[in-house]
C-alpha positions as CSV (number, residue, x, y, z in Angstrom):
1,X,-7.3,-32.6,12.5
2,X,-3.5,-33.2,12.5
3,X,-1.2,-30.7,10.3
4,X,2.5,-32.2,8.6
5,X,4.7,-30.0,6.4
6,X,8.0,-30.5,4.9
7,X,9.8,-28.7,2.3
8,X,7.5,-30.4,-0.4
9,X,4.4,-31.1,1.2
10,X,1.3,-31.1,3.5
11,X,-0.1,-33.8,5.3
12,X,-3.3,-33.9,7.4
13,X,-4.7,-36.3,8.8
14,X,-9.0,-35.8,9.5
15,X,-11.5,-38.1,10.0
16,X,-14.9,-38.9,8.7
17,X,-18.2,-41.1,9.4
18,X,-15.1,-42.9,12.2
19,X,-12.5,-43.4,8.7
20,X,-9.5,-41.8,8.8
21,X,-8.4,-39.7,5.9
22,X,-5.2,-38.1,4.2
23,X,-4.2,-36.4,2.7
24,X,-1.8,-34.8,0.7
25,X,-1.1,-31.4,-1.1
26,X,2.5,-29.4,-2.0
27,X,3.4,-26.4,-0.6
28,X,2.5,-23.0,-2.4
29,X,0.6,-25.0,-4.8
30,X,-1.7,-23.5,-7.8
31,X,-5.4,-23.9,-7.2
32,X,-5.3,-27.0,-6.9
33,X,-7.5,-28.7,-10.4
34,X,-7.4,-32.4,-9.9
35,X,-7.7,-34.6,-6.9
36,X,-7.3,-38.5,-6.5
37,X,-9.8,-40.3,-4.2
38,X,-7.2,-43.9,-3.3
39,X,-7.8,-46.8,-0.3
40,X,-4.2,-46.3,0.8
41,X,-4.1,-49.8,2.7
42,X,-1.1,-51.3,1.4
43,X,0.2,-48.0,-0.3
44,X,1.0,-45.9,3.0
45,X,4.1,-44.8,1.0
46,X,2.3,-44.2,-2.5
47,X,1.8,-40.4,-2.2
48,X,5.2,-39.6,-0.7
49,X,6.8,-41.7,-3.2
50,X,4.0,-39.7,-5.8
51,X,5.3,-36.3,-4.5
52,X,8.4,-36.3,-5.5
53,X,7.7,-37.1,-8.8
54,X,5.4,-35.3,-9.6
55,X,7.1,-31.6,-10.3
56,X,2.9,-29.3,-10.5
57,X,1.5,-28.4,-7.6
58,X,-2.2,-28.0,-9.1
59,X,-2.7,-32.1,-7.3
60,X,-4.2,-33.1,-4.1
61,X,-4.0,-36.9,-3.2
62,X,-6.7,-38.4,-0.6
63,X,-6.3,-41.5,0.8
64,X,-8.8,-43.6,3.1
65,X,-8.3,-46.6,5.0
66,X,-10.9,-49.2,4.6
67,X,-10.7,-52.6,7.7
68,X,-12.2,-55.4,5.7
69,X,-12.0,-55.3,2.6
70,X,-13.4,-58.6,1.7
71,X,-16.5,-57.4,3.1
72,X,-16.5,-53.6,2.1
73,X,-14.8,-53.0,-1.8
74,X,-16.1,-55.8,-2.7
75,X,-19.0,-55.6,-5.4
76,X,-21.1,-58.5,-4.7
77,X,-21.4,-61.5,-2.7
78,X,-17.5,-63.9,-3.9
79,X,-16.5,-66.6,-2.0
80,X,-13.4,-66.2,-0.2
81,X,-10.4,-67.9,-2.8
82,X,-7.8,-69.6,-0.2
83,X,-9.2,-71.0,3.6
84,X,-6.4,-68.9,5.4
85,X,-9.0,-65.9,5.0
86,X,-11.3,-64.8,8.3
87,X,-14.3,-64.3,5.4
88,X,-16.0,-64.3,2.2
89,X,-16.3,-61.4,0.1
90,X,-18.8,-60.4,1.0
91,X,-20.3,-57.9,-1.6
92,X,-21.1,-54.2,0.2
93,X,-18.9,-52.6,-1.4
94,X,-21.9,-50.1,-1.9
95,X,-21.7,-49.3,1.6
96,X,-18.0,-47.4,1.3
97,X,-19.3,-46.2,-2.7
98,X,-22.2,-44.2,-0.7
99,X,-19.8,-43.4,1.8
100,X,-17.3,-41.5,-0.7
101,X,-19.7,-39.9,-2.4
102,X,-21.6,-38.1,0.9
103,X,-19.6,-37.9,3.2
104,X,-15.6,-37.5,2.3
105,X,-16.0,-36.0,-1.7
106,X,-18.4,-32.9,-0.3
107,X,-16.4,-32.5,3.3
108,X,-12.8,-32.6,1.4
109,X,-13.4,-30.5,-0.8
110,X,-15.3,-27.8,1.2
111,X,-12.6,-28.3,3.6
112,X,-9.3,-28.1,0.6
113,X,-10.9,-26.4,-2.5
114,X,-11.5,-23.0,-3.6
115,X,-13.5,-21.5,-6.0
116,X,-12.7,-19.0,-6.2
117,X,-10.8,-19.0,-9.6
118,X,-13.5,-20.2,-11.1
119,X,-11.5,-23.8,-12.1
120,X,-13.0,-26.4,-13.1
121,X,-11.9,-30.0,-10.0
122,X,-11.4,-33.2,-11.7
123,X,-11.5,-35.9,-9.3
124,X,-10.3,-39.6,-10.1
125,X,-10.5,-42.8,-7.9
126,X,-7.8,-45.5,-7.7
127,X,-6.4,-48.4,-5.8
128,X,-4.9,-52.0,-5.4
129,X,-5.7,-55.3,-6.1
130,X,-9.2,-56.0,-5.0
131,X,-8.6,-51.7,-4.4
132,X,-8.8,-51.3,-8.4
133,X,-11.7,-53.5,-8.9
134,X,-13.6,-51.9,-6.1
135,X,-12.5,-48.7,-7.8
136,X,-12.8,-49.8,-11.5
137,X,-16.8,-50.8,-10.3
138,X,-16.9,-47.4,-8.9
139,X,-16.3,-46.0,-12.2
140,X,-18.2,-47.8,-14.4
141,X,-20.7,-47.4,-11.7
142,X,-24.9,-46.2,-13.5
143,X,-24.0,-43.7,-10.3
144,X,-21.2,-42.2,-12.2
145,X,-22.3,-42.2,-16.0
146,X,-25.1,-40.1,-14.7
147,X,-23.2,-37.6,-12.3
148,X,-19.7,-37.6,-13.6
149,X,-17.9,-38.3,-10.3
150,X,-15.3,-39.0,-11.9
151,X,-13.0,-38.4,-14.5
152,X,-10.8,-41.5,-14.5
153,X,-8.6,-44.2,-12.9
154,X,-5.9,-45.0,-10.5
155,X,-6.0,-48.8,-11.5
156,X,-2.8,-51.7,-9.8
157,X,-3.4,-55.3,-10.5
158,X,-7.2,-55.1,-9.3
159,X,-8.7,-58.4,-9.6
160,X,-9.8,-59.4,-11.8
161,X,-10.9,-62.5,-11.7
162,X,-13.7,-61.8,-9.8
163,X,-16.2,-63.8,-9.9
164,X,-18.8,-62.3,-13.1
165,X,-16.9,-59.3,-13.5
166,X,-17.4,-59.3,-17.0
167,X,-21.0,-60.1,-17.2
168,X,-21.3,-56.6,-15.1
169,X,-18.6,-54.8,-17.5
170,X,-20.2,-56.3,-21.0
171,X,-21.9,-53.1,-21.4
172,X,-20.7,-50.1,-19.4
173,X,-18.8,-47.6,-20.9
174,X,-16.6,-45.1,-19.4
175,X,-17.2,-40.8,-19.6
176,X,-16.6,-39.1,-22.0
177,X,-13.4,-37.8,-22.2
178,X,-12.0,-40.4,-19.2
179,X,-8.1,-40.8,-18.8
180,X,-7.5,-44.8,-17.4
181,X,-4.1,-45.7,-15.6
182,X,-4.1,-50.0,-15.1
183,X,-1.0,-51.6,-14.2
184,X,-0.3,-55.2,-13.9
185,X,3.0,-57.6,-12.7
186,X,4.6,-59.2,-15.6
187,X,4.9,-62.5,-13.0
188,X,0.7,-62.1,-12.5
189,X,-1.5,-64.8,-14.2
190,X,1.3,-67.1,-14.9
191,X,0.5,-69.1,-11.5
192,X,-0.9,-73.3,-11.2
193,X,-4.4,-71.5,-9.5
194,X,-6.7,-71.3,-12.2
195,X,-8.3,-68.1,-9.9
196,X,-5.2,-65.7,-10.6
197,X,-4.7,-67.1,-14.3
198,X,-7.7,-64.6,-15.1
199,X,-5.5,-61.8,-14.0
200,X,-3.9,-61.7,-17.2
201,X,-7.2,-62.4,-19.5
202,X,-8.9,-60.2,-17.8
203,X,-5.7,-57.4,-17.7
204,X,-6.0,-57.9,-21.4
205,X,-10.4,-57.7,-22.1
206,X,-10.7,-55.3,-20.3
207,X,-7.5,-53.6,-22.4
208,X,-9.8,-54.2,-25.5
209,X,-12.8,-52.6,-23.7
210,X,-10.9,-49.6,-23.3
211,X,-9.4,-49.5,-27.1
212,X,-13.0,-49.5,-28.6
213,X,-14.4,-47.0,-26.3
214,X,-15.2,-43.9,-27.6
215,X,-15.8,-41.5,-24.7
216,X,-11.9,-42.7,-23.4
217,X,-9.6,-40.1,-24.1
218,X,-6.2,-41.5,-22.8
219,X,-5.6,-45.0,-21.5
220,X,-2.1,-46.4,-20.6
221,X,-1.4,-49.9,-20.1
222,X,1.8,-50.4,-17.8
223,X,3.6,-53.8,-17.9
224,X,6.2,-54.0,-13.9
225,X,8.7,-56.5,-13.0
226,X,7.4,-58.7,-10.8
227,X,4.6,-60.3,-8.9
228,X,1.7,-59.3,-7.1
229,X,3.6,-58.5,-4.2
230,X,6.2,-56.5,-5.6
231,X,6.9,-52.7,-5.1
232,X,3.3,-51.9,-4.7
233,X,4.0,-48.6,-3.2
234,X,5.7,-47.4,-6.4
235,X,3.2,-48.5,-8.9
236,X,0.4,-46.6,-7.4
237,X,2.5,-44.0,-7.4
238,X,3.7,-44.4,-10.6
239,X,-0.3,-44.4,-11.7
240,X,-0.9,-41.0,-9.9
241,X,2.1,-39.8,-11.7
242,X,0.6,-40.6,-14.7
243,X,-2.8,-39.5,-13.5
244,X,-2.0,-36.3,-12.6
245,X,-0.2,-35.8,-16.1
246,X,-2.7,-36.4,-17.9
């Protein structure tokens, strides 16, 4: 286990079943009662930005890296969009979901969370692009509905163009007292590509669903300047900040 510290935060590295995890928390922290688990690829600077933006000390960020997004973050099969992509979306996201709830969460929380003050720890899941879609899929899953593993989700520029997504979401409800953060670039959806045009319409439909869900305690949609690849780390950091402070 690697331990790196500064006058602001502590960073530790832990490998769980061959997947690297990075754990961030404030020095001299209060009892941790909020944890965000997120797919850190493409957003490795987000935790440092978050830690500088958030004055509270009662939280922890846990990032993990998935090498093959198209295979292990996709909820079901979908053909690849462009010829330059290595493979189709193979729909093996359940493997990552199982690892997260059966391996990652128990090990991380046994190692870093103390129940001596009898404080309930709330968990959240987040990501960017396809990782954001994966996060929404996990959050709205029947498994999460039954076990209430995650109390909220931070989804930045989620791949809401994904085939059969709205069909999947149609009859889903969030858990009681959930909080949801959504964001999208103002140029996303403004494209000749008919698939990516669904980013904006998909987000509009997502917001409408959340508005009408009595189980959602609080939500926010933030429109950022730029396209899909603009200020990715900052967008994630802003989402983390909102989740921690609400």
